[in-house]
N, CA, C and O atoms as a Tinker XYZ file with bonds, in Angstrom:
   284  protein
     1  N     88.856000  126.670000  136.245000    73     2
     2  CA    89.537000  125.674000  135.446000    64     1     3
     3  C     88.497000  124.986000  134.543000    63     2     4     5
     4  O     87.485000  124.477000  135.025000    81     3
     5  N     88.766000  124.980000  133.206000    73     3     6
     6  CA    87.804000  124.333000  132.269000    64     5     7
     7  C     88.119000  122.864000  132.128000    63     6     8     9
     8  O     89.075000  122.357000  132.715000    81     7
     9  N     87.296000  122.183000  131.335000    73     7    10
    10  CA    87.441000  120.718000  131.163000    64     9    11
    11  C     88.793000  120.344000  130.588000    63    10    12    13
    12  O     89.364000  119.316000  130.951000    81    11
    13  N     89.309000  121.181000  129.685000    73    11    14
    14  CA    90.624000  120.869000  129.060000    64    13    15
    15  C     91.722000  120.871000  130.133000    63    14    16    17
    16  O     92.554000  119.965000  130.173000    81    15
    17  N     91.718000  121.857000  130.970000    73    15    18
    18  CA    92.747000  121.939000  132.045000    64    17    19
    19  C     92.601000  120.752000  132.999000    63    18    20    21
    20  O     93.600000  120.173000  133.426000    81    19
    21  N     91.378000  120.394000  133.330000    73    19    22
    22  CA    91.155000  119.206000  134.180000    64    21    23
    23  C     91.675000  117.921000  133.512000    63    22    24    25
    24  O     92.266000  117.063000  134.167000    81    23
    25  N     91.445000  117.811000  132.220000    73    23    26
    26  CA    91.970000  116.667000  131.451000    64    25    27
    27  C     93.519000  116.628000  131.488000    63    26    28    29
    28  O     94.118000  115.576000  131.708000    81    27
    29  N     94.133000  117.778000  131.272000    73    27    30
    30  CA    95.596000  117.843000  131.335000    64    29    31
    31  C     96.100000  117.400000  132.714000    63    30    32    33
    32  O     97.044000  116.615000  132.810000    81    31
    33  N     95.478000  117.899000  133.761000    73    31    34
    34  CA    95.892000  117.472000  135.116000    64    33    35
    35  C     95.736000  115.997000  135.339000    63    34    36    37
    36  O     96.605000  115.356000  135.929000    81    35
    37  N     94.598000  115.432000  134.856000    73    35    38
    38  CA    94.368000  114.011000  135.005000    64    37    39
    39  C     95.394000  113.157000  134.240000    63    38    40    41
    40  O     95.830000  112.111000  134.719000    81    39
    41  N     95.765000  113.625000  133.049000    73    39    42
    42  CA    96.824000  112.913000  132.293000    64    41    43
    43  C     98.149000  112.925000  133.038000    63    42    44    45
    44  O     98.843000  111.911000  133.112000    81    43
    45  N     98.498000  114.105000  133.598000    73    43    46
    46  CA    99.748000  114.185000  134.366000    64    45    47
    47  C     99.715000  113.253000  135.572000    63    46    48    49
    48  O    100.694000  112.554000  135.833000    81    47
    49  N     98.619000  113.230000  136.305000    73    47    50
    50  CA    98.486000  112.402000  137.519000    64    49    51
    51  C     98.547000  110.928000  137.182000    63    50    52    53
    52  O     98.982000  110.134000  138.015000    81    51
    53  N     98.121000  110.529000  135.978000    73    51    54
    54  CA    98.047000  109.087000  135.591000    64    53    55
    55  C     99.210000  108.700000  134.662000    63    54    56    57
    56  O     99.200000  107.622000  134.067000    81    55
    57  N    100.219000  109.592000  134.543000    73    55    58
    58  CA   101.402000  109.320000  133.698000    64    57    59
    59  C    100.990000  108.996000  132.274000    63    58    60    61
    60  O    101.572000  108.105000  131.654000    81    59
    61  N     99.993000  109.705000  131.740000    73    59    62
    62  CA    99.551000  109.538000  130.349000    64    61    63
    63  C    100.379000  110.495000  129.492000    63    62    64    65
    64  O    100.474000  111.681000  129.808000    81    63
    65  N    100.968000  110.002000  128.429000    73    63    66
    66  CA   101.746000  110.816000  127.497000    64    65    67
    67  C    100.759000  111.558000  126.597000    63    66    68    69
    68  O     99.833000  110.943000  126.069000    81    67
    69  N    100.933000  112.842000  126.417000    73    67    70
    70  CA   100.111000  113.703000  125.545000    64    69    71
    71  C    100.999000  114.228000  124.447000    63    70    72    73
    72  O    102.055000  114.807000  124.702000    81    71
    73  N    100.553000  114.016000  123.198000    73    71    74
    74  CA   101.269000  114.492000  122.045000    64    73    75
    75  C    100.345000  115.379000  121.212000    63    74    76    77
    76  O     99.284000  114.927000  120.780000    81    75
    77  N    100.721000  116.599000  120.987000    73    75    78
    78  CA    99.957000  117.557000  120.180000    64    77    79
    79  C    100.172000  117.269000  118.728000    63    78    80    81
    80  O    101.310000  117.248000  118.258000    81    79
    81  N     99.101000  117.046000  118.003000    73    79    82
    82  CA    99.195000  116.815000  116.550000    64    81    83
    83  C     98.990000  118.118000  115.787000    63    82    84    85
    84  O     98.483000  119.080000  116.364000    81    83
    85  N     99.370000  118.186000  114.493000    73    83    86
    86  CA    99.333000  119.466000  113.778000    64    85    87
    87  C     97.943000  120.078000  113.597000    63    86    88    89
    88  O     97.826000  121.300000  113.508000    81    87
    89  N     96.914000  119.282000  113.542000    73    87    90
    90  CA    95.568000  119.835000  113.399000    64    89    91
    91  C     95.143000  120.605000  114.631000    63    90    92    93
    92  O     95.495000  120.204000  115.740000    81    91
    93  N     94.402000  121.693000  114.491000    73    91    94
    94  CA    94.017000  122.490000  115.652000    64    93    95
    95  C     93.188000  121.695000  116.648000    63    94    96    97
    96  O     92.174000  121.119000  116.253000    81    95
    97  N     93.563000  121.637000  117.905000    73    95    98
    98  CA    92.846000  120.984000  118.944000    64    97    99
    99  C     92.954000  119.516000  119.013000    63    98   100   101
   100  O     92.247000  118.893000  119.804000    81    99
   101  N     93.834000  118.895000  118.200000    73    99   102
   102  CA    93.942000  117.435000  118.085000    64   101   103
   103  C     95.165000  116.974000  118.910000    63   102   104   105
   104  O     96.278000  117.480000  118.770000    81   103
   105  N     94.886000  115.984000  119.777000    73   103   106
   106  CA    95.941000  115.422000  120.633000    64   105   107
   107  C     95.865000  113.895000  120.582000    63   106   108   109
   108  O     94.803000  113.309000  120.373000    81   107
   109  N     97.022000  113.279000  120.780000    73   107   110
   110  CA    97.114000  111.791000  120.852000    64   109   111
   111  C     97.655000  111.473000  122.225000    63   110   112   113
   112  O     98.630000  112.088000  122.656000    81   111
   113  N     97.050000  110.530000  122.926000    73   111   114
   114  CA    97.540000  110.113000  124.234000    64   113   115
   115  C     97.784000  108.621000  124.224000    63   114   116   117
   116  O     97.212000  107.878000  123.428000    81   115
   117  N     98.661000  108.199000  125.144000    73   115   118
   118  CA    98.928000  106.776000  125.375000    64   117   119
   119  C     99.597000  106.641000  126.721000    63   118   120   121
   120  O    100.143000  107.597000  127.271000    81   119
   121  N     99.537000  105.404000  127.248000    73   119   122
   122  CA   100.233000  105.106000  128.488000    64   121   123
   123  C    101.445000  104.225000  128.140000    63   122   124   125
   124  O    101.435000  103.499000  127.147000    81   123
   125  N    102.462000  104.305000  128.961000    73   123   126
   126  CA   103.670000  103.495000  128.791000    64   125   127
   127  C    103.945000  102.822000  130.111000    63   126   128   129
   128  O    103.736000  103.386000  131.185000    81   127
   129  N    104.428000  101.576000  129.996000    73   127   130
   130  CA   104.953000  100.869000  131.149000    64   129   131
   131  C    106.137000  100.004000  130.712000    63   130   132   133
   132  O    106.312000   99.711000  129.529000    81   131
   133  N    106.935000   99.608000  131.686000    73   131   134
   134  CA   108.162000   98.866000  131.436000    64   133   135
   135  C    107.970000   97.402000  131.822000    63   134   136   137
   136  O    107.520000   97.078000  132.921000    81   135
   137  N    108.331000   96.527000  130.873000    73   135   138
   138  CA   108.286000   95.117000  131.105000    64   137   139
   139  C    109.649000   94.522000  130.689000    63   138   140   141
   140  O    110.041000   94.608000  129.525000    81   139
   141  N    110.331000   93.944000  131.619000    73   139   142
   142  CA   111.651000   93.376000  131.310000    64   141   143
   143  C    112.588000   94.340000  130.614000    63   142   144   145
   144  O    113.258000   93.975000  129.648000    81   143
   145  N    112.639000   95.570000  131.099000    73   143   146
   146  CA   113.523000   96.637000  130.562000    64   145   147
   147  C    113.070000   97.138000  129.193000    63   146   148   149
   148  O    113.806000   97.863000  128.522000    81   147
   149  N    111.874000   96.759000  128.781000    73   147   150
   150  CA   111.351000   97.247000  127.475000    64   149   151
   151  C    110.159000   98.149000  127.754000    63   150   152   153
   152  O    109.342000   97.856000  128.627000    81   151
   153  N    110.063000   99.244000  127.013000    73   151   154
   154  CA   108.931000  100.160000  127.155000    64   153   155
   155  C    107.796000   99.637000  126.277000    63   154   156   157
   156  O    107.972000   99.417000  125.079000    81   155
   157  N    106.635000   99.442000  126.890000    73   155   158
   158  CA   105.469000   98.962000  126.184000    64   157   159
   159  C    104.467000  100.157000  126.130000    63   158   160   161
   160  O    104.073000  100.697000  127.163000    81   159
   161  N    104.086000  100.535000  124.935000    73   159   162
   162  CA   103.188000  101.661000  124.733000    64   161   163
   163  C    101.784000  101.111000  124.510000    63   162   164   165
   164  O    101.590000  100.161000  123.751000    81   163
   165  N    100.814000  101.717000  125.175000    73   163   166
   166  CA    99.425000  101.342000  125.015000    64   165   167
   167  C     98.830000  101.865000  123.728000    63   166   168   169
   168  O     99.468000  102.620000  122.995000    81   167
   169  N     97.629000  101.468000  123.465000    73   167   170
   170  CA    96.906000  101.889000  122.284000    64   169   171
   171  C     96.694000  103.429000  122.289000    63   170   172   173
   172  O     96.259000  103.983000  123.298000    81   171
   173  N     96.992000  104.095000  121.196000    73   171   174
   174  CA    96.769000  105.563000  121.171000    64   173   175
   175  C     95.303000  105.921000  121.150000    63   174   176   177
   176  O     94.498000  105.246000  120.507000    81   175
   177  N     94.962000  106.965000  121.841000    73   175   178
   178  CA    93.618000  107.528000  121.832000    64   177   179
   179  C     93.704000  108.951000  121.328000    63   178   180   181
   180  O     94.589000  109.704000  121.736000    81   179
   181  N     92.807000  109.324000  120.457000    73   179   182
   182  CA    92.802000  110.675000  119.853000    64   181   183
   183  C     91.694000  111.508000  120.472000    63   182   184   185
   184  O     90.571000  111.047000  120.676000    81   183
   185  N     92.056000  112.773000  120.770000    73   183   186
   186  CA    91.133000  113.685000  121.421000    64   185   187
   187  C     91.108000  114.989000  120.633000    63   186   188   189
   188  O     92.152000  115.490000  120.217000    81   187
   189  N     89.909000  115.536000  120.430000    73   187   190
   190  CA    89.763000  116.847000  119.776000    64   189   191
   191  C     89.096000  117.758000  120.808000    63   190   192   193
   192  O     88.050000  117.443000  121.376000    81   191
   193  N     89.752000  118.902000  121.022000    73   191   194
   194  CA    89.264000  119.886000  121.981000    64   193   195
   195  C     89.001000  121.217000  121.259000    63   194   196   197
   196  O     89.808000  121.699000  120.465000    81   195
   197  N     87.827000  121.783000  121.581000    73   195   198
   198  CA    87.456000  123.109000  121.022000    64   197   199
   199  C     86.871000  123.928000  122.156000    63   198   200   201
   200  O     85.941000  123.491000  122.835000    81   199
   201  N     87.418000  125.120000  122.360000    73   199   202
   202  CA    86.912000  126.049000  123.376000    64   201   203
   203  C     86.787000  125.395000  124.769000    63   202   204   205
   204  O     85.799000  125.605000  125.473000    81   203
   205  N     87.811000  124.597000  125.156000    73   203   206
   206  CA    87.771000  123.984000  126.465000    64   205   207
   207  C     86.878000  122.787000  126.641000    63   206   208   209
   208  O     86.748000  122.274000  127.752000    81   207
   209  N     86.236000  122.311000  125.534000    73   207   210
   210  CA    85.342000  121.142000  125.558000    64   209   211
   211  C     85.836000  120.075000  124.618000    63   210   212   213
   212  O     86.287000  120.370000  123.512000    81   211
   213  N     85.752000  118.850000  125.049000    73   211   214
   214  CA    86.174000  117.739000  124.167000    64   213   215
   215  C     85.025000  117.407000  123.234000    63   214   216   217
   216  O     83.905000  117.162000  123.681000    81   215
   217  N     85.302000  117.398000  121.935000    73   215   218
   218  CA    84.298000  117.082000  120.942000    64   217   219
   219  C     84.480000  115.695000  120.328000    63   218   220   221
   220  O     83.584000  115.188000  119.653000    81   219
   221  N     85.626000  115.093000  120.560000    73   219   222
   222  CA    85.885000  113.732000  120.081000    64   221   223
   223  C     86.924000  113.061000  120.981000    63   222   224   225
   224  O     87.885000  113.681000  121.437000    81   223
   225  N     86.691000  111.785000  121.212000    73   223   226
   226  CA    87.649000  110.922000  121.937000    64   225   227
   227  C     87.467000  109.527000  121.379000    63   226   228   229
   228  O     86.397000  108.935000  121.520000    81   227
   229  N     88.511000  108.990000  120.742000    73   227   230
   230  CA    88.365000  107.650000  120.190000    64   229   231
   231  C     89.677000  107.160000  119.571000    63   230   232   233
   232  O     90.717000  107.816000  119.639000    81   231
   233  N     89.574000  105.985000  118.969000    73   231   234
   234  CA    90.770000  105.309000  118.411000    64   233   235
   235  C     91.010000  105.583000  116.940000    63   234   236   237
   236  O     92.042000  105.193000  116.392000    81   235
   237  N     90.053000  106.259000  116.290000    73   235   238
   238  CA    90.093000  106.444000  114.839000    64   237   239
   239  C     90.720000  107.767000  114.507000    63   238   240   241
   240  O     90.110000  108.815000  114.718000    81   239
   241  N     91.964000  107.740000  113.976000    73   239   242
   242  CA    92.697000  108.937000  113.669000    64   241   243
   243  C     91.978000  109.760000  112.585000    63   242   244   245
   244  O     91.857000  110.978000  112.713000    81   243
   245  N     91.520000  109.122000  111.560000    73   243   246
   246  CA    90.850000  109.871000  110.478000    64   245   247
   247  C     89.599000  110.570000  110.932000    63   246   248   249
   248  O     89.338000  111.706000  110.534000    81   247
   249  N     88.812000  109.898000  111.770000    73   247   250
   250  CA    87.643000  110.529000  112.325000    64   249   251
   251  C     88.023000  111.749000  113.171000    63   250   252   253
   252  O     87.366000  112.788000  113.114000    81   251
   253  N     89.090000  111.602000  113.951000    73   251   254
   254  CA    89.556000  112.712000  114.795000    64   253   255
   255  C     89.950000  113.917000  113.959000    63   254   256   257
   256  O     89.611000  115.055000  114.281000    81   255
   257  N     90.684000  113.641000  112.864000    73   255   258
   258  CA    91.092000  114.727000  111.959000    64   257   259
   259  C     89.879000  115.428000  111.354000    63   258   260   261
   260  O     89.868000  116.655000  111.250000    81   259
   261  N     88.850000  114.664000  110.949000    73   259   262
   262  CA    87.639000  115.235000  110.403000    64   261   263
   263  C     87.002000  116.177000  111.445000    63   262   264   265
   264  O     86.624000  117.307000  111.136000    81   263
   265  N     86.895000  115.672000  112.690000    73   263   266
   266  CA    86.333000  116.496000  113.757000    64   265   267
   267  C     87.100000  117.782000  113.970000    63   266   268   269
   268  O     86.517000  118.856000  114.118000    81   267
   269  N     88.431000  117.658000  113.983000    73   267   270
   270  CA    89.274000  118.793000  114.226000    64   269   271
   271  C     89.131000  119.826000  113.114000    63   270   272   273
   272  O     89.128000  121.026000  113.391000    81   271
   273  N     89.014000  119.392000  111.882000    73   271   274
   274  CA    88.906000  120.309000  110.772000    64   273   275
   275  C     87.503000  120.909000  110.634000    63   274   276   277
   276  O     87.373000  122.027000  110.135000    81   275
   277  N     86.454000  120.207000  111.059000    73   275   278
   278  CA    85.089000  120.623000  110.864000    64   277   279
   279  C     84.474000  121.356000  112.061000    63   278   280   281
   280  O     83.448000  122.017000  111.898000    81   279
   281  N     85.039000  121.266000  113.202000    73   279   282
   282  CA    84.438000  121.871000  114.393000    64   281   283
   283  C     84.730000  123.363000  114.480000    63   282   284
   284  O     84.295000  124.024000  115.424000    81   283
């Protein structure tokens, strides 16, 4: 099992939502919880994965896109 698969399993175990973005290897994650019958979504975090290794993890979408396109 590579680092990417371990990350996927960790997200599942922690109820982290994973959304695949159009750029190769770029994902957005966030957590959700319910408060007074309202869904509250946490701050999105962007991840770039190449060949089973994470090359970027952060809050800046534009930086993540640059990493995804240049790696």
